[in-house]
C-alpha positions in Angstrom: 97.1 126.0 93.4 95.3 123.6 91.0 96.5 120.7 93.1 95.2 122.2 96.3 91.8 123.0 94.7 91.5 119.5 93.2 92.4 117.9 96.5 89.7 120.0 98.3 87.1 119.0 95.6 88.0 115.3 96.0 87.8 115.5 99.8 84.5 117.3 99.8 82.8 115.2 97.2 79.8 113.2 98.3 79.3 111.2 95.1 79.4 107.5 95.6 81.9 106.9 92.8 84.4 109.4 94.2 84.0 107.9 97.7 84.5 104.4 96.4 87.6 105.5 94.4 89.2 107.2 97.4 88.3 104.2 99.7 89.7 101.7 97.3 92.9 103.4 96.3 93.7 105.6 99.2 94.0 108.6 96.8 92.9 111.8 98.6 94.5 114.2 96.2 97.8 114.6 94.6 99.7 113.2 97.6 99.0 109.6 98.5 97.9 108.9 102.0 99.1 105.5 103.0 96.2 103.1 103.7 96.3 101.0 106.9 96.2 97.3 106.0 95.5 94.2 108.1 98.2 91.6 107.7 97.0 88.0 106.8 99.7 86.6 109.1 99.7 87.7 112.7 103.4 87.0 112.9 104.2 89.1 109.8 106.9 91.2 111.5 109.0 88.3 112.8 108.6 86.6 109.4 109.8 89.7 107.5 112.7 90.1 109.9 113.7 86.4 109.6 113.6 86.6 105.8 115.7 89.9 105.8 118.2 88.2 108.0 118.6 85.4 105.4 119.0 87.8 102.5 122.7 87.8 101.7 122.5 90.7 99.2 121.3 93.2 102.0 124.0 91.8 104.3 126.7 92.3 101.7 125.8 96.0 101.1 125.3 96.7 104.8 121.6 97.5 104.8 119.6 97.1 107.9 115.9 96.7 108.6 114.6 99.7 110.5 110.8 99.4 110.6 108.1 96.9 109.7 104.5 97.7 109.6 101.6 96.1 107.7 102.2 97.2 104.1 105.2 99.4 104.8 108.9 98.7 105.5 111.9 101.0 106.0 115.5 100.0 105.3 118.6 102.0 105.9 122.0 101.9 104.3 125.1 103.9 105.5 126.9 105.6 102.6 130.0 103.5 101.6 132.6 104.6 99.1 133.0 100.9 98.0 129.4 101.1 96.7 129.8 104.2 94.6 130.2 104.7 90.8 132.9 106.6 89.1 131.6 110.1 90.2 131.3 109.2 93.9 127.5 108.8 94.0 126.0 105.6 95.4 125.6 103.3 92.3 122.2 103.1 90.8 122.2 99.3 91.0 122.7 99.6 94.8 120.0 102.1 95.2 117.6 100.0 93.1 118.5 96.9 95.1 117.8 98.7 98.3 114.3 100.0 97.3 113.4 96.8 95.6 113.9 95.0 98.9 112.0 97.6 100.8 109.0 97.1 98.4 109.3 93.4 98.5 109.3 93.2 102.3 106.3 95.7 102.4 104.4 93.2 100.2 105.5 90.2 102.3 104.1 91.8 105.4 100.6 91.4 103.9 101.0 88.0 102.5 99.7 84.7 104.1 102.1 82.5 105.8 102.4 80.0 102.9 103.6 82.7 100.4 107.1 83.7 99.3 107.7 87.1 97.7 109.3 87.7 94.3 109.7 90.9 92.3 108.0 90.6 89.0 108.3 94.1 87.6 109.5 97.6 88.5 110.2 101.0 87.2 112.8 103.3 88.8 113.3 107.1 88.4 116.7 108.3 89.6 115.8 111.8 90.6 119.1 113.0 92.0 122.5 111.7 92.8 122.5 109.4 95.8 124.9 111.1 98.1 124.7 111.7 101.9 125.6 110.1 105.2 122.9 107.4 104.8 120.1 106.3 102.6 116.5 105.5 103.8 114.4 103.2 101.6 110.7 103.1 102.2 108.5 100.6 100.5 104.7 100.8 100.6 101.9 98.6 99.3 99.4 100.7 97.5 97.2 97.8 96.1 97.3 94.4 97.8 96.0 91.5 95.9 96.1 87.8 96.7 98.7 87.1 94.0 100.0 90.5 92.9 100.7 93.5 95.1 101.6 96.9 93.7 104.1 98.9 95.7 105.7 102.2 95.6 109.1 103.0 97.0 111.5 105.9 97.5 115.1 106.3 98.6 115.8 109.3 100.7 119.3 110.7 101.1 120.1 112.0 104.5 122.9 114.6 104.7 123.6 117.1 107.4 120.2 116.8 108.9 118.3 117.3 105.6 116.5 114.7 103.6 115.8 114.6 99.9 114.2 112.0 97.7 116.7 110.7 95.2 114.9 107.7 93.8 111.2 106.7 93.2 110.1 103.1 92.3 106.8 101.6 91.2 106.9 97.8 91.6 104.8 94.7 91.3 105.5 91.8 93.8 104.1 88.3 93.5 102.9 86.0 96.2 104.4 82.6 95.3 102.6 79.6 96.6 103.1 75.9 96.2 106.9 76.1 95.9 108.3 74.5 99.0 111.9 75.4 98.1 110.9 79.1 98.4 110.4 80.1 102.0 110.0 83.5 103.5 
């Protein structure tokens, strides 16, 4: 109840500081509404797809790139027993690798053509065992900067037509420039 009331108050507020806060962050209450971003590179989608195709880690685990939009990327991974830990759940390292890549490619979609993307920090919450027919990892940019981009990500387990969030990530990605050996 409190969340609904607070959300209504924020949406109804006419004060310049609240309007500026919601415009800047995209925060409209206790659920984030993804902001629509303009990519710096008109060819962002083909660039993200080409970089993903070169990433051997995603190929090794069998992940595929499902969707690319400015500031948001979705990856998918079929459940595989050879990627599980001792209890039969998808290993936390695999889940983290998947959502880290989703966040990284979401960030890359907003970077200029001369930039390469690298993860510089992340925090992961493993909310439930990762079991299901497949995992969907969605990475979203919540604060784009010229050098650092803050992202949020989640892994959703799909089982029998139902979906549940099993992992949440907060990540910072860096736009690396001036390093010709790093190409995205």
